[in-house]
C-alpha positions in Angstrom: -117.4 -102.6 -83.0 -113.6 -102.4 -82.9 -113.2 -106.4 -83.4 -115.0 -105.9 -86.6 -112.3 -102.9 -87.1 -109.2 -103.9 -86.0 -109.5 -107.8 -86.1 -106.3 -109.3 -85.6 -104.5 -106.4 -85.8 -105.0 -105.0 -82.3 -104.8 -106.4 -78.8 -107.6 -105.9 -76.6 -107.6 -105.6 -72.6 -110.5 -105.1 -70.0 -110.7 -101.5 -69.3 -112.2 -102.5 -65.7 -108.8 -104.6 -64.9 -105.9 -102.5 -65.4 -103.5 -104.9 -64.9 -104.2 -106.7 -68.1 -104.0 -103.1 -69.7 -100.5 -102.9 -68.2 -99.6 -106.5 -69.7 -100.6 -105.3 -72.9 -98.4 -102.3 -73.0 -95.6 -104.2 -71.5 -95.9 -106.4 -74.2 -96.0 -103.9 -77.1 -92.9 -102.1 -75.5 -91.2 -105.0 -75.3 -91.4 -107.3 -78.5 -90.2 -106.2 -81.3 -91.3 -108.6 -82.8 -95.0 -108.3 -81.9 -95.2 -104.9 -82.4 -94.0 -105.7 -86.3 -96.7 -108.6 -86.7 -99.4 -106.1 -85.2 -98.0 -103.8 -87.5 -98.4 -105.7 -90.6 -101.7 -106.9 -89.3 -103.5 -103.9 -89.2 -101.9 -102.5 -92.6 -103.8 -105.3 -94.1 -106.5 -104.5 -91.9 -107.0 -100.9 -93.4 -107.3 -102.2 -96.7 -110.6 -103.8 -95.9 -112.1 -99.8 -95.7 -112.6 -97.3 -98.6 -114.5 -94.3 -97.9 -115.7 -94.3 -101.2 -117.6 -97.9 -100.6 -118.5 -96.4 -97.3 -120.4 -93.7 -98.9 -121.8 -95.6 -101.6 -123.1 -98.4 -99.3 -124.7 -95.4 -96.5 -126.4 -94.2 -100.2 -127.9 -97.7 -101.3 -129.6 -97.9 -97.6 -131.0 -94.0 -97.5 -132.2 -94.5 -101.1 -133.5 -98.2 -100.3 -135.2 -96.5 -96.6 -137.0 -94.0 -99.6 -138.7 -96.5 -101.6 -141.1 -97.9 -98.4 
C-alpha cells in the first residue's frame, strides 16, 4: 500500500539492506533541493486523500454487501 499512498513523494528502500536506507537518509539530510521536491510532491499527494470521501466509499461498499 505504500507506493499507492506515497506515490513519487517518498524514497523507498530495501528494509533488509541497511546501506540502502543509509544512502536515502544521507541524501535527504544533505540535498536540500531533493527534500524540497519531496515536500512539494507530498503536499500534492495528500490532496488525493480525504476522510469524508473515504467514509462515503466505505459506506457504499458496506451497503452494497448487505444487498447481496
